[in-house]
Structure formats: C-alpha cells, structure tokens
C-alpha positions as CSV (number, residue, x, y, z in Angstrom):
1,M,-0.1,-20.3,7.5
2,K,-1.9,-18.5,4.5
3,A,-2.1,-15.0,3.9
4,L,-5.3,-13.5,2.3
5,L,-4.4,-10.3,0.7
6,L,-7.7,-7.8,-0.1
7,A,-6.8,-6.0,-3.5
8,G,-10.2,-5.5,-4.9
9,G,-10.8,-2.0,-3.9
10,F,-11.4,1.0,-6.7
11,G,-8.9,3.4,-5.0
12,T,-11.1,6.4,-5.5
13,R,-9.5,8.7,-3.1
14,M,-6.1,8.3,-5.4
15,R,-7.7,8.9,-8.6
16,P,-6.5,9.6,-11.5
17,L,-3.4,7.4,-10.6
18,T,-5.6,4.5,-9.9
19,E,-8.0,5.1,-12.4
20,R,-6.6,1.8,-14.4
21,L,-4.5,0.5,-11.6
22,P,-5.2,-1.5,-8.4
23,K,-4.0,0.7,-5.6
24,P,-1.8,-2.0,-4.2
25,M,0.1,-1.8,-7.5
26,A,1.0,1.9,-6.9
27,P,4.9,2.0,-6.9
28,V,6.5,2.4,-3.7
29,G,10.2,3.4,-4.1
30,N,9.8,2.1,-8.0
31,R,8.4,-1.3,-7.0
32,P,4.7,-2.2,-6.8
33,W,3.8,-1.8,-3.2
34,L,2.0,-5.4,-3.6
35,E,5.4,-6.7,-4.2
36,H,7.0,-5.2,-1.2
37,L,4.2,-6.7,0.8
38,I,4.5,-10.2,-0.9
39,A,8.3,-10.1,-0.2
40,G,7.8,-9.1,3.4
41,L,5.5,-11.8,4.2
42,K,7.8,-14.5,2.7
43,E,10.7,-12.9,5.1
44,Q,8.1,-13.9,7.8
45,G,7.7,-17.7,6.6
46,I,4.6,-17.0,5.0
47,R,4.4,-18.5,1.3
48,E,0.8,-19.4,0.7
49,I,-1.1,-16.3,-0.5
50,V,-4.3,-15.8,-1.7
51,I,-5.0,-12.3,-3.4
52,A,-8.8,-10.9,-3.8
53,V,-9.0,-8.9,-7.0
54,K,-11.6,-7.0,-9.0
55,H,-10.5,-3.5,-10.2
56,Y,-8.4,-4.1,-13.4
57,P,-7.4,-7.5,-11.7
58,E,-5.1,-8.4,-14.8
59,R,-2.7,-5.8,-13.7
60,I,-2.0,-8.1,-10.7
61,I,-2.3,-11.4,-12.2
62,D,-0.1,-10.7,-15.2
63,Y,2.8,-9.2,-12.9
64,F,2.6,-11.9,-10.4
65,G,1.4,-14.9,-12.2
66,D,1.6,-17.9,-9.7
67,G,4.4,-16.3,-7.6
68,R,7.2,-18.4,-8.7
69,K,9.5,-15.8,-9.5
70,L,9.2,-14.4,-6.0
71,G,9.3,-17.8,-4.3
72,V,5.6,-18.0,-3.0
73,D,2.6,-19.6,-4.0
74,I,0.1,-17.4,-5.2
75,R,-3.7,-17.9,-6.0
76,Y,-6.6,-15.6,-6.9
77,T,-10.4,-15.1,-6.1
78,H,-12.2,-12.7,-8.1
79,E,-15.2,-10.8,-6.7
80,P,-18.1,-10.8,-9.2
81,V,-19.7,-7.7,-7.2
82,P,-18.1,-5.5,-4.6
83,L,-18.5,-7.7,-1.5
84,G,-16.8,-5.4,1.2
85,T,-13.9,-6.9,3.4
86,A,-16.0,-9.5,4.9
87,G,-17.5,-10.6,1.9
88,A,-14.4,-11.1,0.3
89,V,-12.9,-13.2,3.0
90,K,-15.8,-15.4,2.9
91,N,-15.3,-15.4,-1.1
92,A,-11.9,-16.9,-0.5
93,E,-13.4,-19.5,1.9
94,A,-12.3,-22.6,-0.2
95,L,-8.5,-21.4,-0.5
96,L,-8.1,-20.6,3.2
97,G,-6.7,-22.8,6.1
98,S,-7.8,-23.7,9.6
99,R,-6.0,-20.3,10.6
100,F,-4.9,-17.3,8.2
101,V,-3.8,-14.1,8.2
102,V,-5.9,-11.3,6.2
103,I,-4.4,-7.9,5.1
104,N,-6.0,-4.7,3.4
105,A,-3.2,-4.7,0.7
106,D,-3.4,-0.9,0.3
107,I,-1.9,-0.3,3.9
108,V,1.8,0.5,3.8
109,H,3.4,-1.2,6.9
110,R,6.2,-3.4,8.3
111,A,4.2,-5.1,10.6
112,D,5.4,-8.3,12.8
113,I,3.0,-11.0,11.7
114,R,4.2,-13.4,14.0
115,A,4.0,-11.3,17.0
116,L,0.2,-11.1,16.2
117,V,-0.1,-14.9,15.9
118,E,1.6,-15.1,19.4
119,T,-0.8,-12.9,20.9
120,H,-3.7,-14.6,19.0
121,E,-2.7,-17.9,20.5
122,R,-2.2,-16.7,24.1
123,S,-5.5,-14.9,24.4
124,G,-7.3,-18.0,22.3
125,A,-9.5,-15.6,20.5
126,M,-11.3,-16.0,17.3
127,V,-10.3,-13.2,15.7
128,T,-7.1,-10.6,16.7
129,I,-6.8,-7.5,15.0
130,G,-3.9,-5.7,14.5
131,L,-4.3,-2.1,16.1
132,V,-2.2,1.5,15.4
133,E,-2.7,4.7,17.3
134,V,-3.2,7.8,15.6
135,A,-3.4,11.4,16.5
136,D,-6.7,12.0,14.8
137,P,-8.8,8.8,14.8
138,S,-12.1,10.6,13.3
139,Q,-11.1,9.3,9.8
140,F,-11.0,5.8,11.0
141,G,-12.3,2.9,12.7
142,V,-11.8,3.1,16.5
143,V,-12.0,0.2,19.1
144,E,-12.4,0.1,22.7
145,Q,-10.9,-2.3,24.8
146,S,-11.2,-3.9,28.1
147,A,-8.3,-3.8,30.4
148,D,-7.1,-7.4,29.1
149,G,-6.9,-6.2,25.3
150,R,-10.4,-7.6,24.3
151,I,-12.1,-5.3,22.2
152,V,-15.9,-4.4,23.3
153,R,-17.2,-2.2,20.7
154,F,-16.2,-0.3,17.5
155,V,-16.8,3.0,16.6
156,E,-16.7,4.1,12.8
157,K,-15.2,7.3,12.2
158,P,-16.2,9.2,15.7
159,P,-16.3,12.9,15.8
160,R,-13.0,14.4,16.8
161,G,-13.0,14.3,20.7
162,E,-15.6,11.8,20.8
163,A,-13.7,8.8,20.2
164,P,-13.4,6.0,22.9
165,S,-9.4,5.7,22.1
166,N,-6.7,6.7,19.5
167,R,-6.4,3.1,18.6
168,I,-7.7,2.1,15.2
169,N,-8.2,-1.1,13.1
170,A,-5.0,-1.3,11.2
171,G,-6.2,-3.6,8.4
172,I,-4.4,-6.5,9.5
173,Y,-6.4,-9.8,11.3
174,I,-5.6,-13.2,12.2
175,M,-8.5,-15.2,12.1
176,E,-9.6,-18.9,13.0
177,R,-11.6,-20.6,10.2
178,D,-14.8,-20.7,12.3
179,V,-15.0,-16.8,11.9
180,L,-16.1,-17.6,8.0
181,Q,-19.4,-19.0,9.5
182,A,-20.6,-15.9,10.6
183,I,-20.2,-14.1,7.3
184,P,-23.1,-14.7,4.7
185,A,-22.3,-15.5,1.5
186,G,-22.9,-13.9,-1.9
187,R,-23.6,-10.2,-0.8
188,E,-21.4,-7.4,0.6
189,V,-20.5,-7.5,4.1
190,S,-18.5,-5.0,6.3
191,I,-16.2,-6.6,8.6
192,E,-16.1,-3.8,11.2
193,R,-19.8,-2.6,11.0
194,E,-21.3,-6.3,10.9
195,T,-18.9,-9.3,11.2
196,F,-16.8,-8.4,14.4
197,P,-19.7,-6.7,16.2
198,S,-21.8,-9.8,15.7
199,L,-19.0,-12.0,16.8
200,I,-18.6,-9.8,20.0
201,A,-22.4,-10.0,20.6
202,A,-22.4,-14.2,20.3
203,G,-19.7,-14.0,23.0
204,H,-16.8,-14.9,20.9
205,R,-13.4,-13.3,21.9
206,V,-12.2,-10.7,19.6
207,Q,-8.9,-9.5,20.7
208,G,-6.8,-6.5,19.9
209,A,-2.9,-6.2,19.6
210,D,-0.6,-3.2,18.7
211,V,1.2,-3.6,15.6
212,S,4.7,-2.5,16.0
213,G,6.9,-1.0,13.0
214,Y,5.9,1.4,10.2
215,W,2.1,1.8,9.5
216,M,0.4,4.1,6.9
217,D,-2.9,4.0,5.0
218,M,-2.1,4.8,1.2
219,G,-5.3,6.3,0.8
220,T,-4.9,9.5,-0.9
221,S,-2.4,11.4,-2.7
222,D,-0.7,13.4,0.5
223,R,-0.3,10.1,2.3
224,Y,1.4,8.8,-0.6
225,R,3.7,11.5,-1.1
226,R,4.1,10.8,2.8
227,I,5.1,7.3,2.3
228,H,7.6,8.2,0.1
229,W,9.2,10.8,2.0
230,D,9.3,8.7,5.1
231,L,10.9,6.0,2.8
232,L,13.7,8.5,1.7
233,D,14.2,9.6,5.2
234,G,14.8,6.1,6.4
235,K,11.3,5.8,8.6
236,L,9.9,3.0,6.6
237,E,12.7,0.3,5.6
238,L,12.2,-1.4,2.1
239,E,14.5,-3.1,0.0
240,L,15.4,-0.8,-2.8
241,P,17.2,-1.3,-6.2
242,G,20.3,0.5,-7.5
243,R,23.3,1.7,-5.6
244,E,24.2,4.3,-3.2
245,L,25.7,7.3,-5.0
246,G,26.4,9.6,-2.0
247,R,24.6,10.0,1.5
248,G,20.8,10.2,0.6
249,I,21.2,9.4,-2.9
250,R,20.3,6.0,-4.7
251,I,20.5,5.6,-8.5
252,G,19.6,2.5,-10.7
253,E,21.7,0.6,-13.3
254,D,22.5,2.3,-17.0
255,T,21.5,5.7,-15.5
256,E,23.2,8.8,-17.0
257,I,23.9,12.2,-15.2
258,A,25.2,15.0,-17.4
259,Q,27.6,17.3,-16.5
260,G,26.3,20.0,-14.4
261,A,23.3,18.2,-13.3
262,M,22.3,18.3,-9.6
263,L,21.1,15.4,-7.1
264,V,20.0,17.1,-4.0
265,P,19.4,14.4,-1.0
266,P,17.5,12.6,-0.2
267,V,16.5,11.3,-4.0
268,L,15.9,7.7,-5.3
269,V,16.4,7.6,-9.1
270,G,15.7,4.3,-11.3
271,S,17.2,2.4,-13.8
272,R,18.0,3.8,-17.5
273,V,17.2,7.4,-16.5
274,T,18.7,10.3,-18.3
275,I,19.2,13.5,-16.5
276,G,20.1,16.5,-18.5
277,E,22.6,19.4,-18.1
278,R,22.0,21.8,-15.4
279,A,18.6,19.4,-14.2
280,V,17.9,19.4,-10.5
281,V,16.2,16.4,-8.8
282,G,15.6,16.5,-5.5
283,P,15.5,17.1,-2.7
284,Y,12.6,14.6,-2.0
285,A,12.2,13.3,-5.6
286,V,11.5,9.5,-6.5
287,I,12.3,9.3,-10.4
288,G,11.0,5.7,-11.8
289,D,12.8,3.9,-14.5
290,D,13.4,4.9,-18.0
291,C,12.4,8.6,-17.1
292,V,14.1,11.4,-18.9
293,I,14.7,14.6,-16.9
294,G,15.5,17.4,-19.5
295,R,18.2,20.0,-19.8
296,G,17.5,22.5,-16.9
297,A,14.8,20.9,-15.7
298,R,13.9,20.7,-12.0
299,V,12.2,17.9,-9.9
300,T,11.5,18.7,-6.3
301,H,9.1,16.9,-3.6
302,S,7.9,14.9,-6.5
303,I,7.2,11.5,-7.4
304,L,7.5,10.2,-11.1
305,W,6.5,6.8,-12.3
306,D,8.3,4.7,-15.0
307,R,8.8,6.1,-18.5
308,C,8.0,9.9,-17.6
309,T,9.7,13.2,-19.0
310,A,10.2,16.3,-17.8
311,A,11.3,18.2,-20.8
312,E,13.7,21.2,-20.9
313,A,13.4,23.7,-18.3
314,A,10.1,22.0,-16.9
315,Q,9.5,22.5,-13.3
316,L,7.7,19.9,-11.0
317,N,7.2,20.7,-7.0
318,R,4.9,18.2,-4.9
319,C,3.7,16.5,-8.0
320,I,3.0,13.0,-8.5
321,V,3.2,12.1,-12.4
322,G,1.7,8.8,-13.7
323,S,3.8,6.4,-16.2
324,G,4.4,7.4,-19.3
325,L,3.4,11.2,-19.1
326,K,5.4,13.8,-20.7
327,I,5.6,17.3,-19.1
328,D,6.3,19.7,-22.0
329,P,9.3,22.3,-22.1
330,R,9.0,25.4,-19.5
331,H,5.9,23.8,-18.0
332,L,5.3,24.6,-14.1
333,L,3.4,22.1,-12.1
334,H,2.9,22.7,-8.3
335,E,1.0,20.0,-6.0
336,A,-0.4,18.4,-9.4
337,V,-1.5,14.9,-9.5
338,V,-1.6,13.5,-13.0
339,N,-1.9,10.7,-15.0
340,V,-2.7,9.5,-18.9
341,I,-5.0,7.0,-20.5
342,P,-3.1,4.3,-22.3
343,E,-3.1,4.9,-25.9
344,A,-4.7,1.5,-26.5
345,E,-7.4,2.3,-24.2
346,T,-8.1,5.9,-25.6
347,I,-12.1,6.3,-26.0
C-alpha cells in the first residue's frame, strides 16, 4: 500500500520558524519530523511514498531525494495553487493505488496504520478516518458516530460544550480509490467540509477508528515544545541519535563538555556541540548539532536547532531558536521564538 504525505501547508501558526521551512521539516529530537514519519511507515511495511509539496518544496526534495537513503521509494506532487487537503489528494491521483493511506505530515504520531487498515477492511468502508479523543475539541473537526463506528456527520470547531463528542479527526485516512471520483480537480477542496460530507450524503460508508499511540498536532510553538517534553519524558518514543550519558541525558558524537558544566536531565544534546565551563543545560533542553553553549550560559526548557550559539552568560528559558542564530553574551530570553533569514536570502 502506498502512503500520501500532505506536506504543502504554510505553517503560519509556527512562524517565524516556518517562514522558509515546510512545517513537517521542523526538527523533533534533532531530526526532521518528516524523516521520523517516513521511518515509521517503513517499519510498518509501507515503502512507496508520495509527498505533496508546495511551501519551499526544495527543502523536502533536496533532503529526501528519491528516498533511497532511507530504503523507500519517494515521489512528489506539486500544488500549482493551494488545493486544500482533498485537492492535494486529487492532485496525486496518478501516483496512487487502489487503496492508500493519507497522512497530514505535520501531525506528530506513532499510529498503528496496520490496525486502521484491518478496521477498514472489516467495515467495508470507502474511507476510514483515524480518530483521537481530546479534552477540548473546540479547535478541531469533531465527528459524530453511530454505535458501529460509522461517521454520520462532522462539526468543524464547535463551541466549547456543544461538540457531539470529544473525538476528532487525527489527519490519518485509509482510502479506496473510488474516493477520488468525489473530489473535483483543479480547485481548493476541503476534505472535512466537502468531500467526507458528500460521501456520507451519497450513502457511502465513512468509518471512524480510534488511533492508538502518541498523537499531537504540531500546529503551534506551545505544542511544538510539548512534543519535545513528551519526547524527553518517554511519552513519545522515537529513534534518537547519540548515546546515554546518564539517566535522562543523551549526547551525540564528538560533543565536548567542559569541566564544571552541568547537564540537568532530561536533556538531549546533538553531535559536535561545545558546552563551556559552568554552563547549565537543562532540564528539558534539546540542543541541535554543531551548537555552542558559552561559558556560564544557561539553557532551560528550550529547543535550539542546529548551529546555534548561546554566548557567555546568556540565559534562555522556554525558548525555541532557529538554525544558525547567535544569542549574544549576557542576553536574557524568556518564552521567545526566534529565527533568522539565511544570509543568501536577506532582502
């Protein structure tokens, strides 16, 4: 079975981090989330992958190529204009098989795709939608189901307390090819507001199935932080580079930690990182590759992407710092989300 990964969104709620980066390429545990996602699909036997791209597509295509280095086959579709979720599926029609899985690539999850396929086959549905339960469904698309799991209607972002259930669309779908006939070509089409309701109205079975395992929408900087704290706490299990230095401390290759520096667990430090004397890193810190943490600097509850510098006596708390950025000596940042425009792109 093939997988279609929808990676064309603009990631507006995560700006400035996604200003020139597709949201699924944001690092999770010092590795692009999209790479984790593809590796997870491979583990479940899915090796033919189509990626729908639009926002800075070269960042994805240059990184993954044809997928050979990951042991999968990757092809790409480009959206000439924003097409919405269903429109992006329709745009990939020529590359899809008789049955396929569609995944919103900016959702961080460890879903059991095989279990969804089994439910799909048993129910005889045209579409099976992965569902998760949330405490507050007011920011999501909510479903109402019959006793046998069939979806009877969708309610988009209902007011708090008025939702028909707490089950929301997890952004993971098992689809039969016939679904593509219900999607008009060449225009923006919403899969929740247009495609799925039209299938239900026509009498086709749209099934809902609970997704087991970790799930989190990476849509905001707060959720992005939470994903990393869950990773450090072991709630999200991903393959991470480096080695365990102590309980809750993992470091990469060729990383140098000066005498008197402190790593306070949980913490993840990448490769070729330099941590200066009396610096404190952690708790809840993720440091990317090739970073420099200066003498006396302190980095807590923060995520630094690759090639960052926290100079002498700088202090960062609850920050997210984009690749290549330098925090000057003795600067204090609290709950900051900062990024830089690459020099070649400076206007």
